[in-house]
C-alpha positions, 0 to 999 in steps of 0.5 A, a space after each residue: 202167551 197163554 191166558 188165565 182162562 185158557 190155562 184154568 179151563 175157564 170161562 167167565 161169563 163175559 167171555 160167552 158174551 164176547 163169543 156171541 158178539 165176535 168168535 174172533 175177538 174171543 180166540 184172539 183173547 183166549 186162545 192167544 192171549 190177545 185182549 181187546 183193548 180196555 177202556 176206562 174203569 167205571 169206578 163211579 159205577 163201582 161205588 154205586 154196586 157197593 153201596 147197593 149191595 151194602 143197603 140190600 144187606 142191612 134188609 137181609 141181616 133182618 130177613 126184611 123186604 127192601 122198600 123197592 120190592 113194595 113198589 114194585 108188587 115184588 113178595 121177596 126178601 134178599 136171600 141169605 146163603 153162606 156163599 153169597 160173598 163168594 159168589 159176588 167176587 169176581 174172579 170166584 163168583 158162581 161156578 159150574 164144571 161142565 163133566 162134558 167139556 172138563 171147562 168150567 163157567 162162572 159168573 159174578 152176581 150182584 144179588 139174590 132175593 128169595 121170592 114168597 114160593 121159595 124160588 130165587 130171584 137173580 138181581 143185577 144192579 145197574 148205574 146210568 143218567 139217562 133223561 129218561 127213566 130205564 125201562 125193560 124195552 131199553 134193556 142192552 142184549 148184553 144185560 139180558 144175555 149177563 141175565 140169562 147166564 146168571 140164571 143159568 149158573 144159580 140153577 146148576 147150584 140145584 136151586 129153583 130159579 125164577 125165570 123173572 129177574 130184576 134190574 136195579 137202576 140207579 138213575 143219575 139226575 143231571 138236571 137239578 141245576 147244580 152239583 155242590 158235591 152230591 149227585 143226585 139219583 133215583 132208583 128203578 126196578 126193572 123185571 126182565 124174563 129170561 130164557 137161560 136155553 142157549 147158554 149150555 150150546 153156546 158155552 160148548 161152542 164157545 170152548 170149541 172154538 177156544 181149542 180149534 187151533 185156527 182164528 175164526 171168522 169175525 162178528 158181522 158187527 165187530 167194530 174193533 175187527 173191523 178197525 183192524 181191517 181199515 187201518 191195515 187197509 190204509 197202510 
């Protein structure tokens, strides 16, 4: 079985993250078409994502800052660009072709804002339900890498991009005592100062792994590979 990524010589942002987690899982997925077992779809998160995009688009249409910007001390407005809808689509996204390998790296961003300085700001929407307020210190490493790959890709479109990206966190409140068909959220702006210096090397090592012709070693902390080893030992 040949994966679509291999046929099209392209890697999504999530494939780079998979490589960082476990080169073996990456090879099985892209080179052999054997992906990790998938979990259930996060349809509630998708609904929040869609609503946030619609909300920010209203301010984009008028050229006004979102009220959350003032709360965060951010002098910016949502960025208007004719390619934005395409950049948001999962199977198109922001794309860049590496002339050295001939492979394409792509990723679907949630939003771009423009600072008063002219720099673009990468923004990503997240939905969660935590008792504590989300903070920069609590960002998952995969979220940090996600932001940095997006910053890398937007820079490759010729834009000046701020190192500081923002996560817009919608945090569901389970302490209100009753449901009544309504889930209440508090929304928080979480800054993250990214460094995309690792992305190009990781991308090229991912491409080399896919074309290496042999299954690499598993990542040290890969729970999927660990499960397979333990299951085989139990036979």
